[in-house]
The first five atom37 places (N, CA, C, CB, O) and aatype in JSON, in Angstrom:
{
  "aatype": [12, 6, 0, 10, 10, 11, 3, 19, 5, 5, 1, 10, 11, 12, 15, 3, 6, 6, 13, 6, 15, 18, 2, 12, 3, 19, 19, 8, 16, 11, 11, 9, 10, 11, 6, 6, 11, 19, 6, 13, 5, 14, 3, 13, 11, 10, 19, 13, 13, 15, 8, 12, 19, 15, 10, 0, 11, 1, 10, 11, 6, 2, 9, 14, 10, 3, 4, 7, 3, 3, 4, 14, 6, 2, 6, 19, 3, 11, 6, 0, 9, 1, 19, 15, 6, 1, 9, 9, 19, 14, 10, 0, 6, 11, 18, 15, 19, 6, 10, 2, 1, 12, 6, 9, 19, 10, 0, 7, 9, 5, 10, 5, 10, 0, 12, 6, 12, 5, 11, 6, 2, 15],
  "atom_mask": [
    [1, 1, 1, 1, 1],
    [1, 1, 1, 1, 1],
    [1, 1, 1, 1, 1],
    [1, 1, 1, 1, 1],
    [1, 1, 1, 1, 1],
    [1, 1, 1, 1, 1],
    [1, 1, 1, 1, 1],
    [1, 1, 1, 1, 1],
    [1, 1, 1, 1, 1],
    [1, 1, 1, 1, 1],
    [1, 1, 1, 1, 1],
    [1, 1, 1, 1, 1],
    [1, 1, 1, 1, 1],
    [1, 1, 1, 1, 1],
    [1, 1, 1, 1, 1],
    [1, 1, 1, 1, 1],
    [1, 1, 1, 1, 1],
    [1, 1, 1, 1, 1],
    [1, 1, 1, 1, 1],
    [1, 1, 1, 1, 1],
    [1, 1, 1, 1, 1],
    [1, 1, 1, 1, 1],
    [1, 1, 1, 1, 1],
    [1, 1, 1, 1, 1],
    [1, 1, 1, 1, 1],
    [1, 1, 1, 1, 1],
    [1, 1, 1, 1, 1],
    [1, 1, 1, 1, 1],
    [1, 1, 1, 1, 1],
    [1, 1, 1, 1, 1],
    [1, 1, 1, 1, 1],
    [1, 1, 1, 1, 1],
    [1, 1, 1, 1, 1],
    [1, 1, 1, 1, 1],
    [1, 1, 1, 1, 1],
    [1, 1, 1, 1, 1],
    [1, 1, 1, 1, 1],
    [1, 1, 1, 1, 1],
    [1, 1, 1, 1, 1],
    [1, 1, 1, 1, 1],
    [1, 1, 1, 1, 1],
    [1, 1, 1, 1, 1],
    [1, 1, 1, 1, 1],
    [1, 1, 1, 1, 1],
    [1, 1, 1, 1, 1],
    [1, 1, 1, 1, 1],
    [1, 1, 1, 1, 1],
    [1, 1, 1, 1, 1],
    [1, 1, 1, 1, 1],
    [1, 1, 1, 1, 1],
    [1, 1, 1, 1, 1],
    [1, 1, 1, 1, 1],
    [1, 1, 1, 1, 1],
    [1, 1, 1, 1, 1],
    [1, 1, 1, 1, 1],
    [1, 1, 1, 1, 1],
    [1, 1, 1, 1, 1],
    [1, 1, 1, 1, 1],
    [1, 1, 1, 1, 1],
    [1, 1, 1, 1, 1],
    [1, 1, 1, 1, 1],
    [1, 1, 1, 1, 1],
    [1, 1, 1, 1, 1],
    [1, 1, 1, 1, 1],
    [1, 1, 1, 1, 1],
    [1, 1, 1, 1, 1],
    [1, 1, 1, 1, 1],
    [1, 1, 1, 0, 1],
    [1, 1, 1, 1, 1],
    [1, 1, 1, 1, 1],
    [1, 1, 1, 1, 1],
    [1, 1, 1, 1, 1],
    [1, 1, 1, 1, 1],
    [1, 1, 1, 1, 1],
    [1, 1, 1, 1, 1],
    [1, 1, 1, 1, 1],
    [1, 1, 1, 1, 1],
    [1, 1, 1, 1, 1],
    [1, 1, 1, 1, 1],
    [1, 1, 1, 1, 1],
    [1, 1, 1, 1, 1],
    [1, 1, 1, 1, 1],
    [1, 1, 1, 1, 1],
    [1, 1, 1, 1, 1],
    [1, 1, 1, 1, 1],
    [1, 1, 1, 1, 1],
    [1, 1, 1, 1, 1],
    [1, 1, 1, 1, 1],
    [1, 1, 1, 1, 1],
    [1, 1, 1, 1, 1],
    [1, 1, 1, 1, 1],
    [1, 1, 1, 1, 1],
    [1, 1, 1, 1, 1],
    [1, 1, 1, 1, 1],
    [1, 1, 1, 1, 1],
    [1, 1, 1, 1, 1],
    [1, 1, 1, 1, 1],
    [1, 1, 1, 1, 1],
    [1, 1, 1, 1, 1],
    [1, 1, 1, 1, 1],
    [1, 1, 1, 1, 1],
    [1, 1, 1, 1, 1],
    [1, 1, 1, 1, 1],
    [1, 1, 1, 1, 1],
    [1, 1, 1, 1, 1],
    [1, 1, 1, 1, 1],
    [1, 1, 1, 1, 1],
    [1, 1, 1, 0, 1],
    [1, 1, 1, 1, 1],
    [1, 1, 1, 1, 1],
    [1, 1, 1, 1, 1],
    [1, 1, 1, 1, 1],
    [1, 1, 1, 1, 1],
    [1, 1, 1, 1, 1],
    [1, 1, 1, 1, 1],
    [1, 1, 1, 1, 1],
    [1, 1, 1, 1, 1],
    [1, 1, 1, 1, 1],
    [1, 1, 1, 1, 1],
    [1, 1, 1, 1, 1],
    [1, 1, 1, 1, 1],
    [1, 1, 1, 1, 1]
  ],
  "atom_positions": [
    [[5.24, 0.68, 15.52], [4.67, 0.59, 14.51], [4.51, -0.76, 14.41], [5.22, 1.21, 13.55], [4.39, -1.4, 13.36]],
    [[4.5, -1.43, 16.11], [3.83, -2.47, 16.32], [2.04, -2.81, 16.49], [4.49, -2.72, 17.31], [1.21, -3.61, 16.05]],
    [[2.14, -1.34, 17.64], [0.66, -0.85, 17.81], [0.21, -1.09, 15.94], [0.58, 1.23, 18.58], [-0.4, -2.04, 15.43]],
    [[0.78, 0.1, 15.29], [-0.26, 0.07, 14.23], [-0.74, -1.15, 13.25], [0.15, 1.01, 13.42], [-1.77, -1.57, 12.72]],
    [[0.8, -1.5, 13.35], [0.43, -3.73, 12.52], [-1.28, -3.72, 12.93], [1.66, -5.92, 14.05], [-2.26, -3.36, 12.28]],
    [[-1.14, -4.23, 14.13], [-1.93, -4.15, 15.65], [-3.01, -3.98, 14.86], [-1.61, -2.87, 16.97], [-3.56, -4.79, 14.12]],
    [[-3.38, -2.44, 15.16], [-4.77, -2.0, 14.69], [-4.89, -1.85, 13.59], [-5.25, -0.99, 15.11], [-5.66, -0.94, 13.29]],
    [[-4.06, -2.81, 12.2], [-4.4, -2.67, 10.85], [-4.75, -4.27, 11.44], [-3.21, -2.13, 9.42], [-5.76, -3.91, 12.05]],
    [[-4.71, -5.15, 11.62], [-4.59, -6.98, 12.19], [-6.31, -6.49, 12.49], [-3.1, -7.7, 14.15], [-7.12, -6.94, 11.68]],
    [[-6.77, -5.73, 13.45], [-8.0, -5.43, 14.13], [-8.48, -5.17, 12.93], [-8.14, -4.35, 15.26], [-9.31, -5.97, 12.5]],
    [[-8.08, -4.03, 12.1], [-9.85, -3.42, 11.67], [-9.46, -4.19, 9.97], [-10.26, -0.82, 11.68], [-9.85, -3.76, 8.89]],
    [[-8.7, -5.25, 10.2], [-8.63, -6.0, 8.94], [-9.68, -7.39, 9.16], [-6.9, -6.43, 8.62], [-9.88, -8.16, 8.22]],
    [[-10.26, -7.6, 10.43], [-10.29, -8.94, 11.36], [-9.59, -10.16, 11.21], [-11.46, -9.43, 11.42], [-10.15, -11.25, 11.34]],
    [[-8.27, -9.99, 10.91], [-7.64, -11.74, 10.48], [-6.92, -12.08, 12.09], [-5.94, -11.77, 8.77], [-6.96, -11.4, 13.12]],
    [[-6.34, -13.26, 11.84], [-6.57, -13.88, 13.29], [-5.28, -13.85, 13.06], [-7.46, -15.3, 13.77], [-5.13, -13.47, 11.9]],
    [[-3.83, -14.14, 13.75], [-2.18, -13.92, 14.27], [-1.63, -14.72, 12.49], [-1.56, -15.25, 16.37], [-0.84, -14.35, 11.62]],
    [[-2.5, -15.83, 12.66], [-1.61, -16.48, 11.53], [-1.53, -16.36, 10.12], [-1.75, -17.6, 11.56], [-0.72, -16.76, 9.28]],
    [[-3.49, -15.15, 10.02], [-3.41, -14.76, 8.71], [-2.15, -13.82, 8.21], [-4.65, -14.12, 8.47], [-1.23, -14.07, 7.44]],
    [[-2.61, -12.18, 9.24], [-2.17, -10.85, 9.12], [0.08, -12.28, 8.84], [-2.82, -9.22, 11.32], [0.88, -12.21, 7.91]],
    [[0.11, -12.89, 9.68], [1.8, -12.82, 10.39], [1.74, -13.45, 8.55], [2.61, -14.24, 12.4], [2.84, -13.41, 8.0]],
    [[0.92, -13.82, 7.95], [0.41, -14.42, 6.2], [1.77, -12.81, 5.5], [-2.49, -14.04, 5.6], [2.88, -12.88, 4.98]],
    [[1.11, -11.9, 5.78], [1.66, -10.51, 5.46], [3.1, -10.69, 5.74], [1.01, -9.27, 6.35], [3.76, -10.31, 4.77]],
    [[3.84, -11.14, 6.73], [4.17, -9.65, 7.36], [5.51, -9.08, 6.22], [4.82, -9.82, 9.38], [5.9, -7.93, 6.04]],
    [[6.02, -10.44, 5.55], [7.35, -10.19, 5.01], [6.64, -8.62, 3.65], [8.21, -12.18, 4.12], [7.33, -7.81, 3.04]],
    [[5.23, -8.76, 3.63], [4.5, -7.85, 2.68], [4.82, -5.98, 2.98], [2.73, -8.3, 2.95], [4.95, -4.98, 2.27]],
    [[4.82, -6.41, 4.82], [4.37, -5.49, 5.43], [6.42, -5.34, 5.45], [3.04, -5.78, 6.9], [6.85, -4.47, 4.7]],
    [[6.88, -5.7, 5.8], [8.89, -4.75, 5.47], [9.19, -4.52, 4.44], [10.4, -5.49, 5.75], [10.08, -3.68, 4.27]],
    [[8.63, -5.12, 3.38], [8.59, -4.78, 2.08], [8.67, -3.74, 1.47], [7.86, -5.07, 1.7], [9.54, -3.3, 0.72]],
    [[7.09, -3.06, 2.04], [7.34, -1.65, 1.92], [6.99, -0.88, 2.77], [6.91, -1.17, 0.99], [6.55, 0.26, 2.62]],
    [[7.32, -1.91, 4.42], [8.18, -0.36, 5.04], [9.71, 0.22, 4.61], [8.44, -0.56, 6.71], [10.05, 1.4, 4.59]],
    [[10.7, -1.19, 4.19], [11.21, -0.82, 3.3], [11.45, -0.14, 2.18], [11.26, -1.19, 3.24], [12.59, 0.2, 1.86]],
    [[10.81, 0.02, 1.75], [10.49, 0.61, 0.31], [10.52, 2.11, 0.77], [8.88, 0.07, -0.46], [11.3, 2.85, 0.16]],
    [[9.67, 2.71, 1.89], [9.0, 4.18, 1.99], [10.39, 3.87, 2.86], [7.1, 4.76, 2.66], [11.09, 3.92, 1.85]],
    [[11.09, 3.67, 3.63], [12.48, 3.8, 3.98], [13.1, 4.35, 2.78], [13.14, 2.47, 4.41], [13.23, 5.56, 2.58]],
    [[13.32, 3.82, 2.34], [14.23, 4.36, 1.06], [14.13, 5.69, 0.16], [14.11, 3.38, 0.09], [14.98, 6.45, -0.29]],
    [[12.79, 5.63, 0.09], [12.2, 6.7, -1.01], [12.53, 7.88, 0.37], [10.09, 6.4, -1.77], [13.41, 8.7, 0.11]],
    [[12.18, 7.94, 1.1], [12.27, 9.01, 2.37], [10.05, 9.46, 2.65], [13.67, 11.01, 1.54], [9.31, 10.44, 2.74]],
    [[10.01, 8.42, 2.66], [7.93, 8.92, 2.69], [7.91, 8.33, 4.17], [6.32, 7.72, 1.18], [8.15, 7.2, 4.6]],
    [[7.5, 9.66, 4.85], [6.7, 9.17, 5.76], [5.09, 10.6, 5.98], [7.94, 8.86, 7.28], [4.83, 11.78, 5.74]],
    [[4.5, 9.36, 6.56], [2.54, 8.73, 6.87], [2.69, 10.09, 8.02], [2.02, 6.3, 7.92], [3.56, 10.44, 8.82]],
    [[2.01, 10.36, 7.83], [1.12, 11.11, 9.09], [0.63, 9.88, 9.4], [-0.15, 12.41, 8.78], [0.4, 9.0, 8.57]],
    [[0.32, 9.71, 11.39], [-0.54, 8.59, 12.23], [-0.91, 8.1, 11.46], [-1.58, 8.79, 13.12], [-0.36, 7.22, 10.8]],
    [[-2.7, 8.84, 11.28], [-3.6, 8.01, 10.66], [-3.35, 7.53, 9.49], [-4.65, 8.5, 10.57], [-3.12, 6.32, 9.37]],
    [[-3.35, 8.52, 8.24], [-2.45, 7.74, 7.42], [-2.14, 6.72, 6.36], [-2.11, 7.45, 7.91], [-2.42, 6.12, 5.33]],
    [[-1.25, 7.0, 7.51], [0.03, 5.88, 7.96], [-0.76, 4.18, 8.39], [1.03, 6.7, 9.77], [-0.11, 3.13, 8.3]],
    [[-2.12, 4.24, 8.81], [-2.93, 3.53, 9.64], [-3.14, 2.97, 7.89], [-4.27, 4.35, 10.88], [-2.64, 2.01, 7.3]],
    [[-4.41, 4.41, 7.25], [-4.64, 3.36, 6.4], [-4.17, 3.13, 5.24], [-5.62, 3.29, 6.22], [-4.77, 2.34, 4.52]],
    [[-2.65, 3.93, 4.64], [-1.57, 3.38, 3.54], [-1.92, 1.57, 4.26], [0.63, 4.27, 3.78], [-2.67, 0.66, 3.91]],
    [[-0.97, 1.73, 5.3], [-1.33, -0.16, 5.23], [-1.22, -0.94, 4.91], [-1.91, -0.73, 5.09], [-0.52, -1.71, 4.25]],
    [[-3.29, -0.56, 6.22], [-4.31, -1.35, 5.62], [-4.77, -1.67, 4.53], [-5.04, -1.14, 5.89], [-5.34, -2.6, 3.96]],
    [[-4.39, -0.65, 4.37], [-4.18, -0.82, 2.27], [-3.79, -1.63, 1.57], [-3.34, -0.09, 1.52], [-4.37, -2.33, 0.74]],
    [[-2.12, -1.52, 2.1], [-1.54, -2.27, 1.37], [-1.56, -4.19, 2.36], [0.05, -1.33, 1.07], [-1.51, -5.3, 1.83]],
    [[-1.61, -3.98, 3.19], [-1.99, -5.73, 4.0], [-3.07, -6.02, 2.73], [-3.04, -5.79, 6.19], [-2.91, -6.85, 1.84]],
    [[-4.37, -5.0, 2.92], [-6.13, -5.77, 1.81], [-6.05, -5.84, 0.46], [-7.72, -4.74, 1.79], [-6.98, -6.3, -0.21]],
    [[-4.11, -5.05, -0.44], [-3.88, -5.34, -1.47], [-3.21, -6.61, -1.32], [-3.33, -4.39, -2.08], [-3.66, -7.39, -2.16]],
    [[-2.31, -7.15, -0.6], [-1.09, -8.29, -0.49], [-2.77, -9.53, -1.07], [0.03, -8.58, 1.89], [-3.02, -10.16, -2.1]],
    [[-3.77, -9.23, 0.78], [-4.33, -10.5, 0.46], [-5.07, -10.43, -0.46], [-4.93, -11.09, 1.34], [-5.38, -11.57, -0.79]],
    [[-5.75, -9.36, -1.32], [-6.26, -9.98, -2.8], [-5.62, -10.85, -3.63], [-6.46, -9.05, -3.68], [-6.12, -11.88, -4.07]],
    [[-3.87, -10.22, -3.99], [-3.14, -10.44, -4.62], [-3.65, -11.88, -4.22], [-1.86, -9.8, -4.51], [-4.58, -12.17, -4.97]],
    [[-3.45, -12.65, -3.51], [-2.78, -13.94, -3.18], [-3.85, -15.13, -3.74], [-2.47, -14.05, -1.4], [-3.76, -16.2, -4.34]],
    [[-5.19, -14.07, -3.05], [-6.12, -15.4, -3.3], [-6.56, -14.7, -4.36], [-7.34, -16.02, -2.15], [-7.75, -14.93, -4.57]],
    [[-5.8, -13.47, -5.59], [-6.39, -13.81, -7.21], [-7.74, -13.56, -7.22], [-6.23, -15.41, -7.76], [-8.59, -14.14, -7.9]],
    [[-7.92, -12.51, -6.31], [-9.49, -11.43, -5.86], [-8.99, -9.75, -6.54], [-9.8, -11.24, -3.39], [-8.01, -9.04, -6.29]],
    [[-10.3, -9.58, -7.57], [-9.32, -8.88, -8.54], [-9.98, -7.82, -7.91], [-9.26, -9.08, -10.3], [-11.02, -8.1, -7.32]],
    [[-9.48, -6.27, -7.91], [-10.22, -5.04, -7.56], [-11.57, -4.3, -8.56], [-9.03, -4.04, -7.48], [-11.31, -4.23, -9.77]],
    [[-12.52, -3.94, -8.26], [-13.28, -3.74, -8.32], [-13.59, -2.19, -8.55], [-13.57, -4.38, -7.58], [-14.25, -1.69, -7.63]],
    [[-13.3, -1.49, -9.43], [-13.48, -0.4, -8.93], [-13.95, 0.0, -10.39], [-12.28, 0.29, -8.11], [-14.07, 1.19, -10.1]],
    [[-14.27, -0.02, -11.56], [-14.44, 0.72, -12.89], [-13.32, 0.1, -13.71], [0.0, 0.0, 0.0], [-12.76, -0.99, -13.63]],
    [[-13.12, 1.56, -14.82], [-11.96, 1.9, -15.39], [-11.63, 2.74, -15.03], [-11.83, 1.98, -16.4], [-10.44, 2.82, -14.7]],
    [[-12.47, 3.8, -14.91], [-11.49, 5.18, -14.83], [-10.14, 5.19, -13.6], [-12.65, 6.61, -14.38], [-10.01, 5.33, -12.38]],
    [[-9.36, 4.95, -14.77], [-8.46, 4.75, -13.54], [-7.26, 6.59, -14.01], [-7.33, 2.55, -13.68], [-6.38, 6.61, -14.87]],
    [[-7.7, 7.85, -13.08], [-7.01, 8.95, -13.41], [-5.28, 9.01, -12.96], [-7.84, 10.05, -12.77], [-4.7, 9.71, -12.13]],
    [[-4.84, 8.04, -13.82], [-3.62, 7.99, -12.92], [-2.91, 9.77, -14.06], [-2.41, 5.8, -13.09], [-1.75, 10.01, -13.72]],
    [[-3.2, 10.32, -14.65], [-2.5, 11.44, -15.51], [-2.8, 12.13, -13.61], [-3.53, 12.32, -17.48], [-2.05, 12.82, -12.93]],
    [[-3.87, 11.68, -13.36], [-4.26, 13.02, -12.28], [-2.92, 13.04, -10.63], [-6.47, 12.55, -11.51], [-2.64, 13.87, -9.76]],
    [[-2.51, 11.73, -10.96], [-1.65, 11.36, -9.75], [0.17, 11.87, -9.86], [-1.81, 9.54, -9.64], [0.42, 12.28, -10.99]],
    [[1.27, 11.89, -8.99], [1.5, 13.19, -8.96], [3.09, 11.64, -9.36], [1.04, 14.68, -7.32], [3.13, 10.58, -8.75]],
    [[4.16, 12.09, -10.55], [4.51, 10.6, -11.53], [5.31, 10.04, -10.2], [5.75, 10.79, -13.4], [4.7, 9.03, -9.88]],
    [[5.94, 10.16, -9.68], [6.98, 10.4, -7.91], [6.27, 9.63, -7.12], [7.06, 12.17, -6.95], [6.77, 9.21, -6.08]],
    [[4.83, 9.26, -7.55], [4.52, 8.58, -6.59], [4.07, 7.53, -7.44], [3.67, 9.16, -5.59], [4.26, 6.41, -6.97]],
    [[3.59, 7.59, -8.45], [3.48, 6.54, -9.0], [4.18, 6.02, -9.5], [2.9, 6.47, -9.51], [3.93, 5.02, -10.17]],
    [[5.66, 6.68, -9.32], [6.8, 5.43, -9.61], [7.15, 4.92, -7.99], [8.53, 6.13, -10.57], [7.87, 3.95, -7.77]],
    [[6.43, 5.85, -6.78], [6.65, 5.12, -5.04], [6.11, 3.39, -5.15], [5.26, 6.17, -3.54], [6.68, 2.31, -5.06]],
    [[5.01, 3.76, -5.34], [3.84, 2.77, -5.62], [3.93, 1.17, -6.28], [3.03, 3.54, -6.56], [3.46, 0.11, -5.85]],
    [[4.8, 1.51, -7.61], [5.18, 1.23, -8.56], [6.18, 0.27, -8.02], [5.47, 2.25, -9.34], [6.18, -0.9, -8.38]],
    [[7.54, 1.01, -6.66], [8.57, -0.65, -6.34], [7.44, -0.32, -5.25], [10.89, -0.91, -5.86], [7.55, 0.91, -5.16]],
    [[6.77, -0.57, -4.67], [5.98, -0.89, -3.69], [5.12, -2.85, -3.94], [4.83, 0.58, -3.74], [5.22, -4.02, -3.55]],
    [[4.35, -1.94, -4.85], [2.97, -3.71, -5.54], [3.47, -4.0, -6.14], [1.42, -3.89, -6.35], [3.55, -5.2, -5.88]],
    [[4.43, -3.68, -7.57], [4.48, -3.9, -8.54], [5.36, -5.92, -8.11], [5.24, -2.42, -9.37], [5.08, -7.0, -8.62]],
    [[6.19, -5.62, -7.22], [6.77, -6.7, -6.59], [6.23, -7.67, -5.42], [7.77, -6.2, -6.19], [6.74, -8.56, -4.74]],
    [[5.17, -7.17, -5.51], [4.28, -7.68, -4.43], [3.17, -9.04, -5.44], [3.23, -6.02, -3.65], [2.73, -10.18, -5.33]],
    [[3.2, -7.52, -6.66], [2.07, -9.11, -7.76], [2.87, -10.07, -8.15], [1.24, -8.73, -9.53], [2.25, -11.13, -8.07]],
    [[4.0, -10.24, -8.56], [5.0, -10.71, -9.24], [5.38, -11.98, -7.61], [6.32, -9.2, -9.87], [5.89, -13.08, -7.81]],
    [[5.14, -11.68, -6.69], [5.17, -12.9, -4.94], [4.48, -13.34, -5.72], [4.56, -12.68, -3.04], [4.93, -14.33, -6.3]],
    [[3.03, -12.82, -6.15], [1.79, -14.03, -5.64], [1.13, -14.11, -7.24], [0.29, -13.31, -4.08], [-0.05, -13.76, -7.32]],
    [[1.78, -14.55, -8.47], [1.66, -14.4, -9.5], [0.33, -13.88, -10.34], [2.08, -15.33, -9.71], [-0.62, -14.51, -10.8]],
    [[0.67, -12.56, -10.34], [-0.16, -12.05, -10.05], [-0.35, -11.54, -10.72], [-0.23, -11.69, -9.33], [0.34, -10.54, -10.51]],
    [[-1.61, -11.18, -12.82], [-0.83, -9.93, -12.49], [-2.25, -8.71, -12.67], [0.76, -9.7, -13.81], [-3.46, -8.93, -12.74]],
    [[-1.41, -7.28, -12.7], [-1.71, -6.23, -11.66], [-3.0, -4.95, -12.25], [-0.04, -5.46, -11.32], [-2.67, -4.04, -13.02]],
    [[-3.95, -5.06, -11.89], [-4.81, -3.92, -11.5], [-4.42, -2.62, -11.84], [-4.99, -3.89, -10.19], [-4.48, -1.86, -10.88]],
    [[-3.99, -2.06, -13.03], [-3.47, -1.01, -12.78], [-3.36, 0.39, -12.06], [-3.47, -0.98, -13.37], [-2.55, 1.29, -11.87]],
    [[-4.83, -0.02, -11.75], [-5.56, 1.04, -10.91], [-5.23, 0.98, -9.03], [-7.35, 0.7, -11.26], [-5.54, 1.79, -8.16]],
    [[-4.53, -0.25, -8.95], [-4.45, -0.31, -7.37], [-2.83, 0.67, -7.56], [-4.39, -2.36, -6.49], [-2.36, 1.17, -6.53]],
    [[-2.36, 0.79, -8.42], [-0.78, 1.41, -8.96], [-1.11, 2.34, -8.64], [-0.11, 1.44, -10.41], [-0.22, 2.78, -7.92]],
    [[-2.49, 3.56, -8.73], [-3.29, 4.34, -9.05], [-3.32, 4.54, -7.56], [-4.46, 3.98, -9.95], [-2.71, 5.41, -6.94]],
    [[-4.21, 3.48, -7.0], [-5.44, 3.96, -5.77], [-3.77, 4.38, -4.36], [-7.13, 1.81, -5.08], [-3.82, 5.34, -3.6]],
    [[-2.65, 3.46, -4.41], [-1.51, 4.13, -3.31], [-0.85, 4.94, -3.8], [-0.49, 3.33, -2.7], [-0.28, 5.71, -3.03]],
    [[-0.65, 5.13, -5.49], [0.06, 6.41, -5.52], [-0.88, 7.45, -4.88], [0.0, 0.0, 0.0], [-0.35, 8.39, -4.29]],
    [[-2.41, 7.37, -4.95], [-2.86, 8.21, -4.49], [-2.69, 9.06, -2.86], [-3.77, 7.75, -4.8], [-2.94, 10.22, -2.55]],
    [[-2.31, 8.2, -2.29], [-2.22, 8.09, -0.66], [-0.58, 8.01, -0.52], [-3.11, 6.52, 0.08], [-0.09, 8.33, 0.57]],
    [[0.0, 7.73, -1.25], [1.57, 8.4, -1.58], [1.54, 9.66, -1.67], [2.26, 8.01, -2.89], [1.27, 10.29, -0.65]],
    [[1.71, 10.1, -2.47], [1.33, 11.77, -3.0], [0.59, 12.38, -2.0], [0.35, 11.94, -4.42], [1.25, 12.81, -1.05]],
    [[-0.6, 12.53, -1.98], [-0.75, 12.67, 0.34], [0.03, 13.08, 1.4], [-0.79, 11.38, 1.19], [-0.1, 14.01, 2.19]],
    [[1.02, 12.06, 1.25], [2.02, 11.67, 2.33], [3.33, 12.78, 2.15], [2.54, 9.91, 2.08], [4.05, 13.38, 2.96]],
    [[3.29, 12.75, 1.27], [4.6, 13.8, 0.26], [4.38, 15.18, 0.1], [4.75, 13.39, -1.42], [5.21, 16.09, 0.15]],
    [[3.18, 15.22, -0.09], [2.08, 16.44, 0.09], [2.75, 17.1, 0.93], [0.58, 16.16, 0.64], [3.52, 18.07, 0.89]],
    [[2.05, 15.97, 2.22], [2.04, 16.69, 3.53], [3.75, 16.46, 4.37], [0.58, 15.93, 4.54], [3.93, 16.6, 5.58]],
    [[4.33, 16.26, 3.83], [5.59, 16.55, 4.91], [6.27, 17.37, 3.17], [6.75, 14.58, 5.98], [7.11, 16.49, 3.02]],
    [[6.42, 18.01, 2.31], [6.48, 19.11, 2.26], [6.46, 20.12, 3.14], [5.92, 19.22, 1.7], [7.31, 20.75, 3.77]],
    [[4.4, 20.11, 2.97], [4.2, 20.72, 4.46], [4.83, 22.07, 5.19], [4.66, 19.71, 5.3], [4.92, 23.28, 5.02]],
    [[5.33, 20.68, 6.41], [6.14, 20.25, 7.6], [7.26, 20.5, 7.59], [6.17, 19.1, 7.88], [7.97, 20.72, 8.57]],
    [[7.73, 20.51, 5.91], [9.07, 20.47, 6.83], [9.57, 22.0, 5.97], [10.37, 18.68, 6.61], [10.63, 22.55, 6.26]]
  ]
}
């Protein structure tokens, strides 16, 4: 996991100090994934954690997500949305930011893919 997080840091072009400021957000995300028994394939894990750290940065800096109003939540599995909410809602509360629902949906899409891949491989 350490090497993966170093890759995330490099992809996001963050200094050690900046990246470490999101360490508790990474710990929180890993904890929820473990509790929910969600496991990502290695490449998808890198993408997911890059997304979570960049999300935490947007929340911390109060930078709104800019991807339009089309929120395809009804196309995402409810279980994936629930897990996404468990990860993201506490982060928004931590940074005292009003959450754009699309943040939940985007992470939910990645979680749904991981869950589907787990089922296929079991």
